[in-house]
C-alpha positions as a Markdown table, in Angstrom:
| # | Residue | x | y | z |
|---|---|---|---|---|
| 1 | Met | 36.4 | -1.3 | -52.3 |
| 2 | Thr | 38.7 | 1.3 | -50.8 |
| 3 | Pro | 38.0 | 4.8 | -52.3 |
| 4 | Asn | 40.9 | 6.5 | -54.1 |
| 5 | Phe | 41.6 | 10.1 | -52.9 |
| 6 | Thr | 44.0 | 12.6 | -54.3 |
| 7 | Ser | 46.9 | 13.5 | -52.0 |
| 8 | Asp | 45.3 | 16.9 | -51.4 |
| 9 | Thr | 41.9 | 15.4 | -50.4 |
| 10 | Ala | 43.6 | 12.8 | -48.2 |
| 11 | Arg | 45.6 | 15.6 | -46.4 |
| 12 | Lys | 42.4 | 17.6 | -45.8 |
| 13 | Leu | 40.6 | 14.6 | -44.4 |
| 14 | Ala | 43.5 | 13.8 | -42.1 |
| 15 | Ala | 43.5 | 17.4 | -40.9 |
| 16 | Ala | 39.7 | 17.3 | -40.3 |
| 17 | Arg | 40.1 | 14.0 | -38.4 |
| 18 | Asp | 42.9 | 15.4 | -36.2 |
| 19 | Leu | 40.8 | 18.6 | -35.5 |
| 20 | Leu | 37.8 | 16.5 | -34.5 |
| 21 | Ala | 40.1 | 14.4 | -32.2 |
| 22 | Val | 41.4 | 17.6 | -30.6 |
| 23 | Leu | 37.8 | 19.0 | -30.1 |
| 24 | Ala | 36.6 | 15.7 | -28.7 |
| 25 | Phe | 39.5 | 15.7 | -26.2 |
| 26 | Cys | 38.8 | 19.3 | -25.2 |
| 27 | Ala | 35.1 | 18.5 | -24.7 |
| 28 | Ala | 36.0 | 15.4 | -22.6 |
| 29 | Val | 38.4 | 17.5 | -20.4 |
| 30 | Phe | 35.9 | 20.3 | -20.0 |
| 31 | Tyr | 32.8 | 18.3 | -19.2 |
| 32 | Gly | 34.7 | 15.6 | -17.3 |
| 33 | Gly | 36.6 | 18.2 | -15.3 |
| 34 | Arg | 33.5 | 20.2 | -14.5 |
| 35 | Ala | 31.7 | 17.0 | -13.4 |
| 36 | Phe | 34.7 | 16.0 | -11.2 |
| 37 | Ile | 34.9 | 19.5 | -9.6 |
| 38 | Asn | 31.2 | 19.6 | -9.0 |
| 39 | Ser | 31.1 | 16.1 | -7.5 |
| 40 | Pro | 29.9 | 15.7 | -3.9 |
| 41 | Trp | 33.3 | 14.3 | -2.9 |
| 42 | Leu | 35.1 | 17.6 | -3.7 |
| 43 | Gln | 32.6 | 19.9 | -2.0 |
| 44 | Lys | 33.4 | 21.8 | 1.2 |
| 45 | Glu | 32.6 | 19.9 | 4.4 |
| 46 | Arg | 32.5 | 22.9 | 6.7 |
| 47 | Val | 32.1 | 26.7 | 6.4 |
| 48 | Thr | 32.9 | 29.4 | 9.0 |
| 49 | Gln | 30.2 | 31.2 | 11.0 |
| 50 | Arg | 30.5 | 34.2 | 8.8 |
| 51 | Glu | 30.3 | 32.2 | 5.6 |
| 52 | Ala | 27.2 | 30.4 | 6.8 |
| 53 | Ala | 25.6 | 33.7 | 7.7 |
| 54 | Ala | 26.5 | 35.0 | 4.2 |
| 55 | Asp | 25.0 | 32.0 | 2.5 |
| 56 | Ile | 21.8 | 32.2 | 4.5 |
| 57 | Glu | 21.6 | 35.9 | 3.6 |
| 58 | Ser | 22.1 | 35.1 | -0.1 |
| 59 | Phe | 19.5 | 32.3 | 0.1 |
| 60 | Phe | 16.8 | 34.6 | 1.5 |
| 61 | Arg | 17.7 | 37.5 | -0.8 |
| 62 | Gln | 17.2 | 35.3 | -3.8 |
| 63 | Leu | 13.9 | 34.1 | -2.4 |
| 64 | Arg | 12.7 | 37.7 | -2.0 |
| 65 | Glu | 13.8 | 38.7 | -5.5 |
| 66 | Thr | 12.7 | 35.6 | -7.4 |
| 67 | Arg | 9.6 | 34.0 | -5.9 |
| 68 | Pro | 6.4 | 35.9 | -6.8 |
| 69 | Ala | 4.2 | 37.3 | -4.1 |
| 70 | Pro | 1.2 | 35.1 | -3.1 |
| 71 | Ala | -2.3 | 36.1 | -4.5 |
| 72 | Pro | -4.7 | 38.0 | -2.3 |
| 73 | Gly | -6.0 | 35.7 | 0.4 |
| 74 | Glu | -3.0 | 33.3 | 0.2 |
| 75 | Thr | -0.6 | 33.2 | 3.1 |
| 76 | Ala | 3.2 | 32.8 | 3.0 |
| 77 | Pro | 5.8 | 32.4 | 5.7 |
| 78 | Asp | 7.5 | 35.6 | 6.9 |
| 79 | Leu | 11.0 | 35.8 | 5.4 |
| 80 | Gly | 12.4 | 37.7 | 8.3 |
| 81 | Asp | 11.3 | 35.1 | 10.8 |
| 82 | Leu | 12.5 | 32.2 | 8.7 |
| 83 | Lys | 15.9 | 33.8 | 8.2 |
| 84 | Ala | 16.3 | 34.6 | 11.9 |
| 85 | Glu | 15.4 | 31.0 | 12.7 |
| 86 | Ala | 18.0 | 29.7 | 10.2 |
| 87 | Leu | 20.7 | 31.9 | 11.6 |
| 88 | Ala | 20.0 | 30.8 | 15.1 |
| 89 | Gln | 20.0 | 27.1 | 14.1 |
| 90 | Ala | 23.4 | 27.6 | 12.3 |
| 91 | Asp | 24.9 | 29.2 | 15.4 |
| 92 | Ala | 23.6 | 26.4 | 17.6 |
| 93 | Arg | 25.5 | 23.8 | 15.4 |
| 94 | Leu | 28.9 | 25.6 | 15.4 |
| 95 | Asp | 31.8 | 23.4 | 16.4 |
| 96 | Glu | 34.8 | 24.4 | 18.7 |
| 97 | Phe | 36.3 | 26.3 | 15.7 |
| 98 | Arg | 33.2 | 28.3 | 15.0 |
| 99 | Arg | 32.4 | 26.3 | 11.9 |
| 100 | Val | 29.2 | 24.6 | 10.7 |
| 101 | Ser | 29.1 | 21.5 | 8.5 |
| 102 | Val | 27.7 | 21.9 | 5.0 |
| 103 | Arg | 25.4 | 19.0 | 5.7 |
| 104 | Asp | 24.0 | 20.9 | 8.8 |
| 105 | Leu | 23.5 | 24.0 | 6.7 |
| 106 | Ala | 21.7 | 22.0 | 4.1 |
| 107 | Phe | 19.5 | 20.5 | 6.7 |
| 108 | Ile | 18.5 | 23.9 | 8.0 |
| 109 | Leu | 17.8 | 25.4 | 4.5 |
| 110 | Tyr | 15.9 | 22.4 | 3.3 |
| 111 | Arg | 13.3 | 23.2 | 6.0 |
| 112 | Ser | 13.4 | 26.9 | 5.2 |
| 113 | Ala | 12.6 | 26.1 | 1.5 |
| 114 | Ala | 9.9 | 23.6 | 2.3 |
| 115 | Ala | 8.1 | 26.2 | 4.5 |
| 116 | Phe | 6.8 | 27.9 | 1.3 |
| 117 | Gly | 4.8 | 24.8 | 0.3 |
| 118 | Asp | 5.8 | 24.6 | -3.3 |
| 119 | Ser | 7.7 | 21.8 | -5.1 |
| 120 | Ala | 9.8 | 24.3 | -7.1 |
| 121 | Thr | 11.4 | 26.1 | -4.1 |
| 122 | Arg | 13.8 | 23.5 | -2.7 |
| 123 | Leu | 17.4 | 22.5 | -2.1 |
| 124 | Thr | 18.9 | 20.0 | -4.6 |
| 125 | Trp | 21.9 | 19.0 | -2.5 |
| 126 | Gln | 22.4 | 15.2 | -2.1 |
| 127 | Leu | 24.5 | 13.1 | 0.2 |
| 128 | Pro | 27.5 | 11.4 | -1.3 |
| 129 | Arg | 26.4 | 7.8 | -1.7 |
| 130 | Lys | 28.7 | 5.2 | -0.2 |
| 131 | Tyr | 27.1 | 1.8 | -0.7 |
| 132 | Lys | 30.1 | 0.0 | 0.9 |
| 133 | Asp | 29.6 | 2.0 | 4.2 |
| 134 | Pro | 29.4 | -0.6 | 6.9 |
| 135 | Ala | 27.3 | 1.6 | 9.3 |
| 136 | Leu | 23.9 | 0.2 | 10.3 |
| 137 | Lys | 21.7 | 3.2 | 10.0 |
| 138 | Leu | 18.8 | 2.4 | 7.6 |
| 139 | Pro | 15.6 | 0.4 | 8.2 |
| 140 | Pro | 15.3 | -3.2 | 7.0 |
| 141 | Phe | 12.3 | -2.2 | 4.9 |
| 142 | Thr | 11.0 | 0.3 | 2.3 |
| 143 | Ala | 7.8 | 2.2 | 2.6 |
| 144 | Ala | 5.2 | 3.1 | -0.1 |
| 145 | Tyr | 2.5 | 5.7 | 0.3 |
| 146 | Leu | -0.8 | 4.1 | -0.7 |
| 147 | Asp | -4.4 | 5.1 | 0.1 |
| 148 | Asp | -3.1 | 7.7 | 2.6 |
| 149 | Arg | -1.1 | 5.1 | 4.6 |
| 150 | Phe | 2.6 | 4.2 | 4.8 |
| 151 | Ile | 2.8 | 0.6 | 3.7 |
| 152 | Leu | 5.9 | -1.7 | 4.0 |
| 153 | Asp | 6.5 | -2.3 | 0.3 |
| 154 | Arg | 9.5 | -4.6 | 0.8 |
| 155 | Ala | 11.0 | -6.0 | 3.9 |
| 156 | Ala | 13.9 | -8.2 | 5.0 |
| 157 | Asp | 11.3 | -10.1 | 7.0 |
| 158 | Pro | 8.8 | -11.3 | 4.3 |
| 159 | Ala | 6.0 | -11.5 | 6.9 |
| 160 | Leu | 6.0 | -7.7 | 7.2 |
| 161 | Ala | 5.6 | -7.0 | 3.4 |
| 162 | Gly | 2.2 | -5.2 | 2.8 |
| 163 | Ala | 1.7 | -4.3 | 6.4 |
| 164 | Glu | 0.8 | -0.7 | 7.4 |
| 165 | Leu | 3.5 | 1.0 | 9.4 |
| 166 | Leu | 1.9 | 2.7 | 12.5 |
| 167 | Glu | 4.8 | 3.5 | 15.0 |
| 168 | Val | 8.6 | 3.4 | 15.2 |
| 169 | Asn | 10.3 | 3.2 | 18.6 |
| 170 | Gly | 7.0 | 3.9 | 20.3 |
| 171 | Val | 6.4 | 7.2 | 18.4 |
| 172 | Arg | 3.4 | 7.7 | 16.1 |
| 173 | Leu | 4.7 | 7.4 | 12.5 |
| 174 | Gln | 3.9 | 10.9 | 11.3 |
| 175 | Glu | 5.6 | 12.4 | 14.3 |
| 176 | Phe | 8.6 | 10.1 | 13.9 |
| 177 | Leu | 9.0 | 11.1 | 10.3 |
| 178 | Arg | 8.4 | 14.8 | 11.0 |
| 179 | Pro | 12.2 | 15.8 | 10.8 |
| 180 | Ala | 12.2 | 14.5 | 7.2 |
| 181 | Leu | 8.6 | 15.4 | 6.1 |
| 182 | Glu | 8.9 | 19.0 | 7.1 |
| 183 | Arg | 11.9 | 19.3 | 4.8 |
| 184 | Val | 10.2 | 17.9 | 1.7 |
| 185 | Ser | 9.1 | 20.7 | -0.6 |
| 186 | Ala | 5.5 | 20.0 | -1.8 |
| 187 | Glu | 2.1 | 21.7 | -2.0 |
| 188 | Thr | 0.2 | 19.2 | 0.2 |
| 189 | Pro | 1.0 | 16.7 | 3.0 |
| 190 | Arg | 0.0 | 13.9 | 0.7 |
| 191 | Leu | 2.5 | 14.8 | -2.0 |
| 192 | Arg | 5.1 | 15.4 | 0.7 |
| 193 | Ala | 4.6 | 11.8 | 2.0 |
| 194 | Trp | 4.7 | 10.4 | -1.5 |
| 195 | Leu | 7.9 | 12.2 | -2.3 |
| 196 | Phe | 9.5 | 11.0 | 1.0 |
| 197 | Cys | 8.8 | 7.4 | -0.1 |
| 198 | Arg | 10.1 | 8.1 | -3.6 |
| 199 | Asp | 13.4 | 9.4 | -2.2 |
| 200 | Gln | 13.5 | 7.5 | 1.1 |
| 201 | Leu | 17.1 | 6.3 | 0.6 |
| 202 | Phe | 18.1 | 9.9 | 1.0 |
| 203 | Trp | 15.6 | 11.0 | 3.7 |
| 204 | Trp | 16.1 | 8.1 | 6.2 |
| 205 | Glu | 19.8 | 8.9 | 6.4 |
| 206 | Phe | 19.8 | 12.7 | 5.9 |
| 207 | Ala | 17.3 | 13.2 | 8.7 |
| 208 | Asn | 19.1 | 10.7 | 11.0 |
| 209 | Leu | 15.8 | 8.9 | 11.6 |
| 210 | Ile | 17.4 | 5.6 | 12.7 |
| 211 | Ala | 20.0 | 5.5 | 15.5 |
| 212 | Gln | 23.1 | 3.9 | 14.2 |
| 213 | Asp | 23.7 | 0.3 | 15.3 |
| 214 | Lys | 20.6 | 0.3 | 17.5 |
| 215 | Pro | 17.6 | -2.0 | 17.0 |
| 216 | Leu | 14.3 | -0.3 | 16.2 |
| 217 | Glu | 10.9 | -1.4 | 17.3 |
| 218 | Val | 8.0 | -1.1 | 14.9 |
| 219 | Lys | 4.3 | -1.4 | 15.3 |
| 220 | Val | 2.4 | -2.6 | 12.2 |
| 221 | Arg | -1.0 | -3.6 | 11.1 |
| 222 | Thr | -1.0 | -6.6 | 8.8 |
| 223 | Glu | -3.3 | -6.9 | 5.8 |
| 224 | Gly | -5.4 | -9.2 | 7.8 |
| 225 | Gly | -5.9 | -6.5 | 10.5 |
| 226 | Lys | -3.6 | -8.0 | 13.1 |
| 227 | Val | -1.5 | -5.5 | 15.1 |
| 228 | Leu | 2.1 | -6.6 | 15.7 |
| 229 | Arg | 5.2 | -5.2 | 17.4 |
| 230 | Lys | 8.6 | -6.3 | 16.2 |
| 231 | Lys | 12.2 | -5.5 | 16.9 |
| 232 | Leu | 14.3 | -5.1 | 13.8 |
| 233 | Ala | 18.0 | -4.6 | 13.2 |
| 234 | Pro | 19.0 | -1.7 | 11.0 |
| 235 | Val | 20.9 | -2.4 | 7.7 |
| 236 | Thr | 23.7 | -0.9 | 5.7 |
| 237 | Ala | 23.2 | 1.4 | 2.7 |
| 238 | Gly | 24.1 | -1.4 | 0.4 |
| 239 | Glu | 21.5 | -3.7 | 1.9 |
| 240 | Phe | 18.9 | -1.0 | 1.8 |
| 241 | Arg | 19.7 | -0.3 | -1.8 |
| 242 | Arg | 18.9 | -3.9 | -2.7 |
| 243 | Leu | 15.6 | -3.7 | -0.9 |
| 244 | Ser | 14.7 | -0.4 | -2.6 |
| 245 | Ala | 15.7 | -1.4 | -6.1 |
| 246 | Arg | 12.7 | -0.9 | -8.3 |
| 247 | His | 11.9 | -3.2 | -11.1 |
| 248 | Thr | 11.6 | -1.3 | -14.5 |
| 249 | Thr | 7.9 | -0.8 | -15.2 |
| 250 | Leu | 6.5 | -0.5 | -18.7 |
| 251 | Thr | 5.7 | 3.1 | -19.6 |
| 252 | Lys | 3.3 | 2.1 | -22.4 |
| 253 | Met | 1.3 | -0.9 | -23.5 |
| 254 | Ile | -1.1 | -1.4 | -26.4 |
| 255 | Tyr | -3.5 | -4.3 | -26.4 |
| 256 | Ala | -4.4 | -4.4 | -30.1 |
| 257 | Gln | -7.0 | -7.2 | -29.8 |
| 258 | Ser | -8.9 | -5.4 | -27.0 |
| 259 | Arg | -8.2 | -2.0 | -28.5 |
| 260 | Leu | -6.9 | -0.8 | -25.1 |
| 261 | Ala | -3.8 | 1.2 | -24.4 |
| 262 | Leu | -1.9 | 2.4 | -21.3 |
| 263 | Leu | 0.5 | 5.3 | -21.1 |
| 264 | Lys | 2.4 | 6.0 | -17.9 |
| 265 | Val | 3.9 | 9.5 | -17.7 |
| 266 | Pro | 6.5 | 9.9 | -14.9 |
| 267 | Asp | 7.5 | 13.4 | -15.8 |
| 268 | Leu | 5.8 | 16.3 | -17.6 |
| 269 | Ala | 9.0 | 18.0 | -18.6 |
| 270 | Pro | 8.8 | 19.5 | -22.1 |
| 271 | Ser | 11.8 | 17.7 | -23.6 |
| 272 | Arg | 12.2 | 16.9 | -27.3 |
| 273 | Ser | 12.4 | 13.2 | -26.5 |
| 274 | Ser | 9.1 | 13.2 | -24.6 |
| 275 | Arg | 7.3 | 15.2 | -27.4 |
| 276 | Arg | 8.7 | 12.7 | -29.9 |
| 277 | Ala | 7.6 | 9.8 | -27.8 |
| 278 | Tyr | 4.1 | 11.3 | -27.4 |
| 279 | Asp | 3.8 | 11.8 | -31.2 |
| 280 | Glu | 4.9 | 8.3 | -32.0 |
| 281 | Phe | 2.6 | 6.8 | -29.3 |
| 282 | Phe | -0.6 | 8.6 | -30.4 |
| 283 | Leu | 0.2 | 7.8 | -34.1 |
| 284 | Glu | 0.4 | 4.1 | -33.1 |
| 285 | Leu | -2.9 | 4.4 | -31.3 |
| 286 | Lys | -4.5 | 5.7 | -34.5 |
| 287 | Asp | -2.9 | 3.0 | -36.7 |
| 288 | Lys | -4.1 | 0.2 | -34.3 |
| 289 | Asn | -7.6 | 1.7 | -33.9 |
| 290 | Val | -7.3 | 1.9 | -30.2 |
| 291 | Glu | -10.6 | 2.9 | -28.6 |
| 292 | Thr | -9.8 | 3.2 | -24.8 |
| 293 | Leu | -6.7 | 4.8 | -23.2 |
| 294 | Ala | -5.6 | 4.9 | -19.6 |
| 295 | Leu | -3.3 | 7.9 | -19.1 |
| 296 | Asp | -1.4 | 7.3 | -15.8 |
| 297 | Leu | -0.1 | 10.4 | -14.1 |
| 298 | Arg | 0.1 | 8.9 | -10.6 |
| 299 | Glu | 3.9 | 9.3 | -10.5 |
| 300 | Ala | 4.2 | 12.6 | -12.5 |
| 301 | Ala | 5.5 | 14.6 | -9.5 |
| 302 | Ser | 7.7 | 16.8 | -11.7 |
| 303 | Gly | 7.3 | 18.8 | -14.9 |
| 304 | Asp | 5.9 | 22.2 | -15.9 |
| 305 | Ala | 3.1 | 23.9 | -17.7 |
| 306 | Ala | 4.8 | 23.6 | -21.1 |
| 307 | Gly | 5.0 | 19.8 | -20.8 |
| 308 | Ala | 1.4 | 19.6 | -19.6 |
| 309 | Asp | 0.3 | 21.8 | -22.5 |
| 310 | Tyr | 1.8 | 19.6 | -25.1 |
| 311 | Leu | 0.3 | 16.4 | -23.8 |
| 312 | Leu | -3.1 | 18.1 | -23.4 |
| 313 | Gly | -3.1 | 18.9 | -27.1 |
| 314 | Phe | -3.9 | 15.2 | -27.8 |
| 315 | Phe | -7.1 | 15.6 | -25.8 |
| 316 | Gly | -8.5 | 18.8 | -27.3 |
| 317 | Gly | -6.1 | 21.4 | -25.9 |
| 318 | Trp | -3.9 | 23.6 | -28.0 |
| 319 | Leu | -3.0 | 21.3 | -31.0 |
| 320 | Lys | 0.5 | 21.8 | -32.4 |
| 321 | Gly | 1.9 | 20.9 | -35.8 |
| 322 | Pro | 0.7 | 17.5 | -37.1 |
| 323 | Met | -0.9 | 16.6 | -33.8 |
| 324 | Glu | -4.4 | 15.1 | -33.9 |
| 325 | Lys | -6.9 | 14.8 | -31.1 |
| 326 | Phe | -7.2 | 11.2 | -29.7 |
| 327 | Ser | -10.8 | 10.2 | -30.7 |
| 328 | Gly | -11.2 | 7.3 | -28.3 |
| 329 | Lys | -12.3 | 7.2 | -24.6 |
| 330 | Thr | -9.7 | 8.3 | -22.1 |
| 331 | Phe | -9.4 | 7.5 | -18.4 |
| 332 | Leu | -6.9 | 9.7 | -16.4 |
| 333 | Leu | -5.3 | 8.0 | -13.4 |
| 334 | Thr | -4.3 | 10.3 | -10.5 |
| 335 | Gly | -3.0 | 9.9 | -6.9 |
| 336 | Pro | -0.9 | 11.6 | -4.2 |
| 337 | Gly | 2.2 | 11.5 | -6.5 |
| 338 | Thr | 0.4 | 13.6 | -9.2 |
| 339 | Gly | 2.3 | 16.8 | -8.9 |
| 340 | Pro | 1.2 | 20.4 | -9.5 |
| 341 | Ala | 1.8 | 20.5 | -13.3 |
| 342 | Ala | 0.0 | 17.2 | -13.6 |
| 343 | Ala | -2.8 | 18.4 | -11.3 |
| 344 | Gln | -3.3 | 21.4 | -13.5 |
| 345 | Phe | -3.4 | 19.1 | -16.5 |
| 346 | Ala | -6.1 | 17.1 | -14.7 |
| 347 | Ala | -8.2 | 20.2 | -14.0 |
| 348 | Arg | -8.0 | 21.3 | -17.6 |
| 349 | Phe | -8.6 | 17.7 | -18.8 |
| 350 | Arg | -11.9 | 17.8 | -16.8 |
| 351 | Asp | -12.8 | 21.3 | -18.2 |
| 352 | Leu | -12.4 | 19.9 | -21.7 |
| 353 | Lys | -14.6 | 17.0 | -20.9 |
| 354 | Ala | -11.8 | 14.8 | -22.3 |
| 355 | Gly | -12.6 | 11.8 | -20.2 |
| 356 | Glu | -13.1 | 10.5 | -16.6 |
| 357 | Ile | -10.6 | 10.8 | -13.8 |
| 358 | Leu | -9.9 | 7.7 | -11.7 |
| 359 | Gly | -7.9 | 7.0 | -8.6 |
| 360 | Glu | -7.2 | 9.4 | -5.7 |
| 361 | Glu | -7.2 | 13.1 | -5.2 |
| 362 | Thr | -4.0 | 14.7 | -6.7 |
| 363 | Gly | -1.2 | 15.4 | -4.3 |
| 364 | Gly | -0.3 | 18.6 | -6.3 |
| 365 | Thr | -2.7 | 21.5 | -6.6 |
| 366 | Pro | -3.7 | 23.1 | -10.0 |
| 367 | Gly | -2.7 | 26.5 | -8.7 |
| 368 | Tyr | 1.0 | 26.4 | -7.9 |
| 369 | Phe | 4.4 | 28.2 | -8.1 |
| 370 | Gly | 6.6 | 26.9 | -10.8 |
| 371 | Asp | 9.3 | 27.7 | -13.4 |
| 372 | Pro | 12.2 | 27.3 | -10.9 |
| 373 | Glu | 15.5 | 29.2 | -11.3 |
| 374 | Thr | 18.6 | 27.5 | -10.0 |
| 375 | Phe | 21.2 | 29.2 | -7.8 |
| 376 | Thr | 24.4 | 28.2 | -5.9 |
| 377 | Leu | 25.4 | 29.5 | -2.5 |
| 378 | Pro | 28.8 | 31.1 | -2.7 |
| 379 | Ala | 30.6 | 29.7 | 0.3 |
| 380 | Ser | 29.1 | 26.2 | 0.8 |
| 381 | Gly | 28.4 | 25.5 | -2.9 |
| 382 | Leu | 24.8 | 24.3 | -2.0 |
| 383 | Lys | 22.5 | 24.3 | -5.0 |
| 384 | Tyr | 18.8 | 25.3 | -4.7 |
| 385 | Ser | 15.9 | 26.4 | -6.9 |
| 386 | Val | 13.3 | 29.1 | -6.4 |
| 387 | Ala | 9.9 | 29.3 | -8.1 |
| 388 | Ser | 9.8 | 32.3 | -10.5 |
| 389 | Arg | 6.2 | 32.2 | -11.6 |
| 390 | Arg | 2.7 | 31.7 | -10.1 |
| 391 | Tyr | 0.1 | 29.6 | -12.0 |
| 392 | Pro | -3.4 | 30.4 | -10.8 |
| 393 | His | -5.9 | 27.7 | -10.1 |
| 394 | Pro | -8.1 | 27.2 | -13.2 |
| 395 | Ala | -11.2 | 27.1 | -11.1 |
| 396 | Ala | -10.1 | 29.2 | -8.1 |
| 397 | Ile | -10.8 | 26.2 | -5.9 |
| 398 | Pro | -8.2 | 25.2 | -3.2 |
| 399 | Gly | -6.8 | 21.7 | -2.9 |
| 400 | Gly | -6.1 | 19.0 | -5.4 |
| 401 | Val | -8.3 | 17.5 | -8.2 |
| 402 | Arg | -10.7 | 14.9 | -7.0 |
| 403 | Pro | -11.4 | 11.8 | -9.1 |
| 404 | Asp | -14.7 | 11.1 | -10.8 |
| 405 | Ile | -14.4 | 7.5 | -9.7 |
| 406 | Ala | -12.4 | 6.9 | -6.4 |
| 407 | Leu | -10.3 | 3.8 | -6.6 |
| 408 | Ala | -7.8 | 2.4 | -4.1 |
| 409 | Ala | -4.2 | 2.7 | -5.2 |
| 410 | Ala | -3.5 | -1.0 | -4.4 |
| 411 | Ser | -6.0 | -2.1 | -7.1 |
| 412 | Leu | -4.3 | 0.1 | -9.8 |
| 413 | Arg | -0.6 | -0.8 | -9.2 |
| 414 | Pro | 0.1 | -3.5 | -11.8 |
| 415 | Phe | -0.8 | -2.8 | -15.4 |
| 416 | Gly | -2.6 | -6.1 | -15.6 |
| 417 | Asp | -5.2 | -4.9 | -13.1 |
| 418 | Ile | -5.6 | -1.7 | -15.1 |
| 419 | Lys | -6.4 | -3.7 | -18.2 |
| 420 | Thr | -9.1 | -5.6 | -16.4 |
| 421 | Leu | -10.5 | -2.4 | -15.0 |
| 422 | Leu | -10.5 | -0.8 | -18.5 |
| 423 | Leu | -12.4 | -3.8 | -19.9 |
| 424 | Lys | -15.0 | -3.3 | -17.2 |
| 425 | Leu | -15.2 | 0.5 | -17.8 |
| 426 | Lys | -15.5 | -0.1 | -21.5 |
| 427 | Ala | -18.5 | -2.4 | -20.9 |
| 428 | Gly | -20.3 | 0.0 | -18.5 |
| 429 | Pro | -20.0 | 2.1 | -15.3 |
| 430 | Val | -18.1 | 0.7 | -12.4 |
| 431 | Lys | -20.2 | 0.3 | -9.2 |
């Protein structure tokens, strides 16, 4: 039934509708225009020598003003030396018109930021992605960092899948990857290697690790222990994207009959949506009388203390609002992809005696620099972040958090295996 409005009410409703339409149009123009202007395709490609020097000066000035000083006994790179090196590298890359490409400037500053050894101080610039680019400059495989080794996760040649990558073009793998690894901002080499694999579509190309249109020779060790050498043809960005496409994994699972639950946390950012998801998940655990929980932080490379605090509340930390402590048994899964905020969570989880820690040592360290502030360089438009706060290690012990029960990453990858493991843990200690 159509409602009957007076002419005055209908006129007001029409005016409100028109006003909302105008506001929606203005919002679309503003946000769409800003996204278009800030898109990689409209960024400068080159800056002059003077502009590059000014950007480098601005970058190091913000570092000096924003990043806290290290604690007594800790070391930090010398800002003067790093700046002089960056300026020299920029001068070495000048073209005949005394200009340097923004990509080269980013390549230089990525390394300067990574020298501080914290995940929060880093560049956030990315290459414009052109999946129809016909250039052959990416490897015909993807790598995963498992059990302190680089494993061929997927490969165009199915016989190579699961093999350990040892060398590329006759160069030991760690040395071959060095131009990329030394530009990944992370607290430890293990987290750096894991982050490389997570973002490898960017790093293989950005660091120019593979010579375009030239075959590469790899040395691998198969799962059976056999060492092989193979020549492989590089692939295009589109082909590599299909290789690296990740299947969506479940972030939570509740096995009501076995009273087991799994929660995979990929990010400890304190967003409203994540807090709501935690609240709903733990309420469901209570409703279904779940007795055993696996909390998976093996891919929680990002996040901050506030996000860790909220999640810790369910295990005896600072309880907030209607939050209730989980009364069952908890196993915390960690690995090289467990970042600094998640590592501090793990350290505090252990102090609270909230459960056992399984897996590998965390890649992040519980003592870390965080709370990044974001800046933009004036000439090149490069964006970067700088840590603004130092979080001390809860136990004043260097390094990551070691597990109570060491388990190989390969045995914990699929959730089905974790379920089997939890059933064994529920029955008694794992030998």
